[in-house]
Each structure stands twice: as structure tokens, then as C-alpha cells.
C-alpha positions as CSV (number, residue, x, y, z in Angstrom):
1,X,-26.5,-11.4,46.6
2,X,-28.4,-8.3,47.9
3,X,-30.9,-8.7,50.7
4,X,-33.8,-6.4,51.6
5,X,-35.7,-7.1,54.8
6,X,-39.1,-5.8,55.5
7,X,-42.2,-6.3,57.5
8,X,-41.1,-4.9,60.9
9,X,-43.3,-2.7,63.0
10,X,-44.9,-2.0,66.4
11,X,-47.1,-4.7,67.8
12,X,-48.4,-5.7,71.2
13,X,-47.4,-8.8,73.1
14,X,-49.1,-11.8,71.9
15,X,-49.5,-10.5,68.3
16,X,-48.1,-12.0,65.2
17,X,-45.9,-10.5,62.5
18,X,-44.3,-11.8,59.3
19,X,-40.9,-10.6,58.1
20,X,-39.8,-11.0,54.6
21,X,-36.4,-10.8,53.0
22,X,-36.1,-10.4,49.3
23,X,-32.9,-11.4,47.5
24,X,-31.6,-10.2,44.2
25,X,-28.4,-10.4,42.2
26,X,-27.6,-14.1,42.4
27,X,-29.5,-17.4,42.3
28,X,-31.4,-17.4,45.5
29,X,-31.8,-21.1,45.7
30,X,-28.1,-21.5,46.0
31,X,-28.0,-19.8,49.4
32,X,-28.7,-21.0,52.9
33,X,-30.5,-18.3,54.8
34,X,-30.7,-17.1,58.3
35,X,-32.5,-14.6,60.5
36,X,-30.7,-12.8,63.3
37,X,-31.7,-10.1,65.6
38,X,-30.1,-7.4,67.7
39,X,-32.0,-6.2,70.8
40,X,-31.3,-2.7,72.0
41,X,-27.9,-2.5,73.6
42,X,-27.1,-6.1,73.0
43,X,-25.1,-8.2,70.5
44,X,-26.6,-9.7,67.4
45,X,-28.1,-13.1,68.0
46,X,-29.3,-16.1,66.0
47,X,-33.0,-16.6,65.5
48,X,-33.5,-19.2,62.7
49,X,-31.9,-20.7,59.7
50,X,-33.0,-22.7,56.6
51,X,-31.1,-24.6,54.0
52,X,-31.1,-23.9,50.3
53,X,-34.1,-26.1,49.4
54,X,-35.9,-25.5,52.7
55,X,-35.4,-29.1,53.7
56,X,-33.9,-28.3,57.0
57,X,-34.5,-25.6,59.6
58,X,-33.0,-24.7,62.9
59,X,-34.2,-22.4,65.6
60,X,-32.9,-20.6,68.7
61,X,-34.4,-22.0,71.9
62,X,-35.9,-18.6,72.6
63,X,-38.1,-18.7,69.6
64,X,-38.7,-22.4,69.0
65,X,-42.4,-23.2,68.8
66,X,-43.3,-19.5,68.2
67,X,-41.4,-18.6,65.0
68,X,-41.3,-20.3,61.7
69,X,-38.7,-19.8,58.9
70,X,-39.7,-20.6,55.4
71,X,-38.6,-19.7,51.9
72,X,-40.1,-19.4,48.4
73,X,-37.4,-19.9,45.9
74,X,-39.7,-19.0,43.1
75,X,-40.1,-15.5,44.7
76,X,-36.5,-15.2,45.9
77,X,-37.8,-14.6,49.4
78,X,-37.3,-16.0,52.9
79,X,-39.9,-15.4,55.6
80,X,-40.0,-15.3,59.4
81,X,-43.4,-15.9,60.8
82,X,-43.4,-14.7,64.4
83,X,-46.3,-15.6,66.6
84,X,-47.0,-15.0,70.3
85,X,-44.6,-12.2,70.3
86,X,-43.0,-11.2,73.7
87,X,-41.4,-8.0,74.9
88,X,-38.0,-9.6,74.7
89,X,-38.5,-10.1,70.9
90,X,-38.0,-6.4,70.4
91,X,-35.0,-6.0,68.2
92,X,-33.7,-5.1,64.7
93,X,-34.1,-8.2,62.6
94,X,-31.6,-9.1,59.9
95,X,-31.6,-11.7,57.2
96,X,-28.4,-13.2,56.1
97,X,-27.2,-15.6,53.3
98,X,-24.3,-17.9,52.7
99,X,-23.7,-20.2,49.7
100,X,-22.0,-23.0,51.5
101,X,-22.6,-23.0,55.2
102,X,-25.5,-22.5,57.5
103,X,-26.1,-22.4,61.3
104,X,-26.3,-20.1,64.2
105,X,-23.1,-18.2,64.0
106,X,-23.0,-14.6,62.8
107,X,-19.6,-15.4,61.2
108,X,-21.1,-18.1,59.0
109,X,-23.0,-15.7,56.7
110,X,-21.3,-13.6,54.1
111,X,-24.2,-11.4,53.0
112,X,-26.5,-9.3,55.2
113,X,-29.6,-7.2,54.7
114,X,-30.1,-3.8,56.3
115,X,-32.5,-4.9,59.1
116,X,-36.1,-4.2,60.0
117,X,-37.2,-3.0,63.5
118,X,-39.7,-5.0,65.5
119,X,-41.0,-3.4,68.6
120,X,-43.2,-5.4,71.0
121,X,-45.1,-3.5,73.7
122,X,-47.3,-4.6,76.6
């Protein structure tokens, strides 16, 4: 499956932003999806994950209550709604997919998008 993330940009602290990740090439509804991010100079870290049907979601503590992951299988797209953005949310955000597993580990996911940059300023 090919993944294309979009929606990044420059925002101010407290603003909202919605990222999208469009999938193609395979049956999207067969894949668990995740969002990860890589802050400048740091390792890639887990943000949120959602199961194939959207029935279960999981969030990193740092974003719980501010970010929401969702998916629309009819549009082959997974979303990350980010509210109350903080300076520390600045990162390149990646979407990822895996057919059989899901969770918070980078190693779980077999397919990755190219990343979209989110910059939060004060």
C-alpha cells in the first residue's frame, strides 16, 4: 500500500490542524493505521493508532485529549485532528500501515508515507 500524508504547515500555539493520509494500491480497510512524528534532532515517536474498522484507537500520553485519529474507509484516508497545538508538537508527521498488527512501535508497521511537516510557533 502507498501512503501520502498531507496537511502540515505553520501554525501558532493553541491552533488546530488536520492531517490526512491517503492510501492507494491495496484494500485500505484491511490495514491498521498509525501516526508517528519525528521532532527535530529526535527519534521517531508514536502519536496515535487506529484499527482496520476504526473500532479501537490508541494515543500517546503526550497527545491524549488533544489529538484524534479517525479514518474513512470509503475515501481510503486516515486523519489526525490536532487541537491545542503546543511548541513541542513541532515535527515531521508520518502515517504508517500494517495489515496484521497495530500499536505504538515503529517496528510494527510495514508501510510508511513520506511525512508532512508541522511547525508550531509561539
